C-alpha positions in Angstrom: 0.2 -0.2 -0.1 2.9 2.7 1.0 4.4 1.9 -2.3 1.2 3.0 -4.2 0.2 6.3 -1.9 1.1 8.0 0.7 -0.9 8.4 3.8 -2.5 11.6 5.6 -5.0 12.7 8.1 -7.9 10.4 9.6 -11.1 10.9 8.6 -13.1 9.1 11.1 -13.3 6.0 13.2 -15.7 3.1 13.1 -16.1 -0.7 14.8 -13.2 -2.8 12.9 -10.7 0.3 12.1 -10.7 3.6 10.8 -10.6 5.6 7.8 -7.9 8.2 6.4 -7.0 10.8 3.9 -4.3 9.2 1.2 -3.2 10.5 -2.5 -1.6 8.0 -5.2 1.8 8.5 -5.5 2.1 8.6 -9.5 0.1 11.7 -9.6 2.6 13.5 -7.2 5.9 12.3 -9.7 4.8 16.2 -11.8 6.7 18.6 -9.4 4.9 20.8 -12.1 1.6 19.3 -11.6 -0.6 20.6 -8.9 -3.0 17.6 -9.2 -3.0 15.7 -6.1 -5.4 13.3 -5.9 -6.7 12.4 -3.0 -8.7 9.5 -2.3 -10.1 7.6 0.9 -8.6 4.3 2.4 -10.6 2.3 4.9 -8.1 -0.2 6.5 -10.1 -2.7 8.8 -8.0 -4.8 11.8 -8.7 -8.4 11.2 -8.0 -9.1 14.7 -11.7 -8.2 15.6 -13.7 -9.1 13.0 -15.6 -12.2 12.4 -15.6 -14.3 9.8 -19.2 -13.0 9.1 -18.0 -9.7 8.5 -15.4 -10.6 6.8 -17.1 -12.5 4.5 -19.5 -8.6 4.4 -16.2 -7.0 3.9 -15.0 -9.4 0.8 -18.3 -9.6 -0.5 -18.2 -5.9 -0.8 -14.9 -5.3 -2.2 -16.1 -8.0 -4.8 -18.9 -6.1 -6.4 -17.1 -2.9 -5.9 -14.4 -4.2 -8.4 -17.3 -5.0 -11.3 -18.4 -0.9 -11.3 -17.4 2.1 -12.6 -19.6 5.1 -12.5 -19.8 8.6 -11.8 -22.7 8.0 -9.3 -20.4 5.1 -7.2 -18.1 5.2 -5.5 -15.3 4.3 -7.0 -12.5 1.5 -5.8 -9.4 2.3 -7.0 -7.2 -0.3 -5.1 -7.6 -3.0 -2.4 -4.4 -4.8 -0.2 -4.6 -7.2 2.3 -1.9 -8.3 4.7 -1.4 -10.9 7.4 -3.2 -8.1 10.2 -5.3 -5.7 7.6 -7.4 -5.1 5.1 -6.9 -1.9 2.7 -9.7 -0.3 0.4 -9.1 3.1 -1.3 -11.8 4.4 -2.9 -13.4 8.1 -3.8 -12.9 10.6 -1.2 -16.2 12.8 -0.4 -16.0 15.1 2.0 -19.5 16.3 1.8 -21.2 14.0 4.3 -24.7 11.8 3.6 -27.3 12.8 1.3 -29.5 12.0 5.0 -28.1 15.0 6.5 -28.5 17.6 3.3 -32.3 16.1 3.3 -32.5 17.1 7.4 -30.9 20.1 7.5 -32.8 21.4 4.1 -36.2 20.4 4.9 -37.4 20.2 1.5 -35.8 20.7 -2.2 -37.0 22.3 -5.4 -38.5 20.3 -7.7 -35.6 20.6 -10.0 -32.9 20.3 -7.3 -34.7 16.8 -6.6 -34.9 15.6 -10.2 -30.9 16.2 -10.1 -30.7 13.6 -7.3 -33.0 11.3 -8.2 -31.3 11.2 -11.8 -28.4 10.3 -10.4 -29.7 7.7 -7.9 -31.7 6.3 -11.1 -28.5 5.8 -13.6 -26.4 4.8 -11.0 -29.4 1.3 -10.2 -29.7 1.2 -13.7 -26.0 0.8 -14.5 -25.9 -1.8 -11.8 -29.0 -3.9 -12.6 -27.6 -3.7 -16.0 -24.2 -5.5 -14.8 -26.0 -7.7 -12.7 -25.8 -5.9 -9.2 -28.1 -5.3 -6.4 -27.6 -2.8 -4.2 -30.6 -4.3 -1.1 -29.0 -1.5 0.9 -29.7 2.0 -0.8 -31.1 4.9 1.3 -30.1 8.2 2.3 -27.3 7.1 4.7 -25.3 5.5 2.2 -25.6 7.7 -0.5 -22.7 10.5 0.0 -21.7 14.1 -1.3 -19.0 14.9 -3.0 -18.7 17.9 -1.2 -20.2 20.1 1.4 -23.8 21.4 0.6 -23.2 20.2 -3.6 -26.3 17.8 -4.8 -25.0 17.7 -8.3 -22.4 15.1 -8.1 -23.3 11.6 -5.1 -21.9 8.2 -4.5 -23.8 5.6 -3.9 -21.4 4.0 -0.9 -21.4 0.7 1.4 -22.1 -2.4 -0.9 -21.9 -4.6 1.8 -25.2 -6.3 1.8 -24.4 -6.3 -2.3 -25.3 -9.3 -4.3 -24.6 -10.3 -7.7 -27.2 -12.3 -9.9 -27.0 -12.8 -14.0 -28.6 -10.2 -15.9 -31.0 -11.5 -18.8 
């Protein structure tokens, strides 16, 4: 992992580990470029996980590896060592759609249409590619940046299932 990424700030803590900000080293090679591709890395300790939690996490990795859509959190890399799982994904600094809904209480029709269009586009893409999310709710939809609902990302594929599309 450290061969590819430089790890930075702590972003959050969960039951089995933490989430930190990281940057892909390939994007740091050109000194003239100001491009820094910040991402999030979920680092989970295997020691605290039961077999069921490990299966759920590995299912999430398997499902996310098949998906590439602008409204779905992208998995960039996955690493594993004897003690940890490390999942590198897009970084979403805007919080949950749920929080925005609670804060705003209501949306204009045009705003709601922008949100729904992104969600339905992602759901169609998933279904066309043999994936059903199974836990789609505002808490599992993140905003790329604070208050901006023009770039949403569906997250949390732990309960997702693959199927053979017809």
